[in-house]
SEDREN-665784 format. One record per residue (C-alpha): residue number from 0; residue in one letter; x, y, z. Coordinates in pm, 1 decimal. Example, Ala and Ser with C-alpha at 12.3 -4.5 7.8 and 13.67 -1.06 7.14 Angstrom:
# SEDREN-665784
NODE,0,a,1230.0,-450.0,780.0
NODE,1,s,1367.0,-106.0,714.0
END
This chain:
# SEDREN-665784
NODE,0,m,2149.9,3423.0,-22514.4
NODE,1,r,1926.0,3532.5,-22230.9
NODE,2,l,1845.6,3900.4,-22193.2
NODE,3,h,1803.1,3996.1,-21828.2
NODE,4,i,1670.5,4335.0,-21719.9
NODE,5,i,1757.4,4406.1,-21356.1
NODE,6,a,1595.2,4724.8,-21229.8
NODE,7,r,1571.5,4907.0,-20899.1
NODE,8,g,1225.8,5008.8,-20783.0
NODE,9,k,880.8,4866.8,-20847.2
NODE,10,i,717.6,4969.5,-21172.1
NODE,11,g,371.6,4857.3,-21056.2
NODE,12,r,71.4,4928.2,-21274.7
NODE,13,s,166.5,5228.6,-21480.3
NODE,14,p,186.4,5351.2,-21838.2
NODE,15,e,558.2,5265.0,-21832.8
NODE,16,a,476.6,4908.7,-21723.7
NODE,17,e,237.6,4876.7,-22017.6
NODE,18,l,514.4,4984.1,-22256.6
NODE,19,v,761.8,4739.3,-22101.8
NODE,20,e,504.6,4461.1,-22138.6
NODE,21,r,427.6,4561.6,-22497.8
NODE,22,y,788.4,4515.2,-22605.6
NODE,23,t,907.2,4231.9,-22381.4
NODE,24,t,626.4,4002.4,-22496.5
NODE,25,r,747.3,4048.1,-22856.2
NODE,26,i,1108.4,3950.6,-22789.6
NODE,27,n,1177.3,3596.8,-22911.7
NODE,28,w,1500.3,3557.5,-22716.4
NODE,29,p,1494.4,3419.6,-22360.8
NODE,30,l,1411.8,3711.6,-22131.7
NODE,31,k,1411.0,3756.3,-21756.2
NODE,32,f,1300.0,4061.5,-21560.9
NODE,33,t,1410.9,4120.0,-21201.7
NODE,34,e,1298.3,4407.5,-20980.5
NODE,35,l,1498.4,4502.6,-20673.9
NODE,36,p,1414.1,4744.3,-20393.0
NODE,37,e,1542.2,5102.2,-20426.3
NODE,38,t,1828.5,5009.0,-20191.9
NODE,39,g,1962.4,4673.3,-20083.5
NODE,40,g,1842.2,4349.4,-20226.8
NODE,41,t,2056.8,4094.0,-20402.2
NODE,42,i,2130.5,4097.3,-20771.7
NODE,43,p,2070.6,3741.8,-20896.6
NODE,44,a,2373.2,3531.6,-20985.0
NODE,45,p,2432.5,3538.9,-21360.0
NODE,46,l,2461.0,3258.7,-21606.6
NODE,47,t,2822.6,3223.4,-21715.6
NODE,48,p,2966.9,3359.6,-21932.6
NODE,49,y,2779.5,3689.5,-21910.9
NODE,50,r,2807.4,4062.0,-21975.6
NODE,51,d,2687.2,4340.8,-21748.2
NODE,52,v,2553.3,4651.7,-21919.5
NODE,53,l,2466.7,4950.4,-21701.6
NODE,54,l,2231.4,5223.7,-21811.6
NODE,55,d,2424.0,5533.5,-21709.7
NODE,56,e,2397.7,5897.4,-21811.3
NODE,57,h,2773.0,5901.1,-21884.2
NODE,58,g,2761.2,5583.5,-22090.7
NODE,59,k,2829.7,5532.0,-22458.4
NODE,60,q,2556.5,5630.0,-22700.8
NODE,61,l,2498.9,5351.2,-22952.3
NODE,62,t,2283.8,5348.3,-23262.1
NODE,63,s,2022.5,5075.2,-23276.3
NODE,64,e,2231.0,4896.7,-23540.0
NODE,65,e,2542.7,4911.7,-23319.3
NODE,66,f,2345.4,4780.0,-23022.5
NODE,67,a,2206.8,4492.8,-23231.7
NODE,68,a,2553.7,4411.4,-23367.1
NODE,69,l,2693.7,4400.3,-23013.1
NODE,70,l,2421.8,4162.1,-22894.1
NODE,71,g,2474.3,3946.6,-23201.7
NODE,72,k,2850.2,3940.3,-23141.0
NODE,73,w,2806.0,3836.6,-22777.7
NODE,74,r,2555.2,3568.7,-22877.0
NODE,75,d,2791.0,3433.7,-23143.6
NODE,76,e,3082.2,3432.5,-22896.3
NODE,77,g,2884.3,3208.0,-22660.6
NODE,78,v,2780.6,3465.2,-22400.8
NODE,79,r,2487.7,3304.5,-22219.4
NODE,80,e,2341.9,3614.1,-22053.1
NODE,81,a,2342.8,3988.3,-22115.1
NODE,82,r,2234.4,4165.9,-21796.3
NODE,83,f,2101.2,4521.5,-21822.0
NODE,84,l,2113.4,4702.6,-21489.9
NODE,85,i,1896.0,5006.9,-21430.9
NODE,86,g,1972.0,5191.7,-21109.3
NODE,87,a,1745.7,5387.6,-20882.2
NODE,88,a,1713.2,5765.9,-20909.1
NODE,89,d,2073.7,5815.5,-20794.4
NODE,90,g,2217.7,5572.9,-21048.8
NODE,91,h,2487.3,5314.2,-20977.8
NODE,92,g,2771.4,5311.4,-20728.1
NODE,93,a,3132.0,5353.3,-20840.9
NODE,94,e,3217.3,4985.6,-20780.3
NODE,95,t,2927.4,4866.0,-20994.8
NODE,96,r,3016.5,5111.2,-21271.2
NODE,97,e,3382.2,5004.6,-21271.9
NODE,98,s,3300.7,4633.2,-21290.6
NODE,99,a,3052.2,4667.8,-21578.3
NODE,100,d,3138.6,4546.2,-21926.2
NODE,101,l,2962.8,4841.1,-22086.0
NODE,102,l,2788.4,5162.5,-21985.4
NODE,103,i,2522.6,5289.9,-22225.7
NODE,104,a,2313.3,5605.1,-22229.6
NODE,105,f,1993.6,5691.8,-22412.6
NODE,106,g,2118.1,6035.1,-22513.4
NODE,107,a,2270.1,6320.1,-22316.7
NODE,108,m,1953.2,6393.9,-22120.3
NODE,109,t,1867.6,6227.9,-21791.9
NODE,110,w,1560.1,6001.4,-21812.0
NODE,111,p,1335.8,5877.0,-21529.7
NODE,112,h,1442.3,5522.9,-21445.3
NODE,113,m,1089.0,5388.8,-21500.7
NODE,114,l,1085.2,5535.2,-21851.6
NODE,115,a,1436.1,5399.8,-21912.4
NODE,116,r,1292.2,5049.4,-21863.5
NODE,117,a,1044.5,5103.2,-22143.7
NODE,118,m,1314.1,5252.2,-22366.8
NODE,119,l,1543.4,4955.8,-22297.6
NODE,120,a,1265.1,4705.6,-22366.6
NODE,121,e,1194.2,4875.0,-22699.5
NODE,122,q,1562.7,4876.9,-22795.2
NODE,123,l,1598.5,4508.5,-22705.1
NODE,124,w,1297.0,4432.1,-22924.7
NODE,125,r,1444.4,4647.7,-23201.7
NODE,126,a,1789.3,4484.7,-23173.0
NODE,127,t,1654.0,4129.9,-23182.0
NODE,128,s,1432.2,4230.1,-23475.6
NODE,129,i,1733.0,4369.6,-23663.7
NODE,130,l,1925.8,4047.1,-23601.6
NODE,131,a,1627.7,3841.9,-23723.8
NODE,132,g,1592.7,4053.5,-24039.6
NODE,133,h,1244.8,4166.2,-23931.9
NODE,134,p,1118.6,4484.6,-24104.5
NODE,135,y,1030.1,4654.7,-23769.9
NODE,136,h,1350.8,4856.5,-23781.6
NODE,137,r,1391.2,5085.2,-24076.8
NODE,138,a,1733.1,5247.3,-24082.2
NODE,139,g,1735.6,5604.3,-24203.0
END
């Protein structure tokens, strides 16, 4: 299953970009990264079947194990692409939120969208590591 991070705004050369790179290069699953302008732009057509996951402050809070189990379930069900959409500073529009398969949040606090990319990259690395039985993740 391909993991596809679709994010608004350009991360450029920044500490957050270094963190994203650190984790995405470790992920052994197929991975695509798409940046869109703050407004406008076209979200690439997905592989089918696919799931859209929006990072949203009102989304569900999953443990790392739950997130890994969900990705594993989708993979085992034949989902070809899991798309993770990160909005601009104002988040996602109502239509996008309503059509998503899942909304997730990284806690109750609001995070800068550039930092959210790094957090998502780390959680994708952690989830794929859990599914592979790698010792990176140590449950408490």
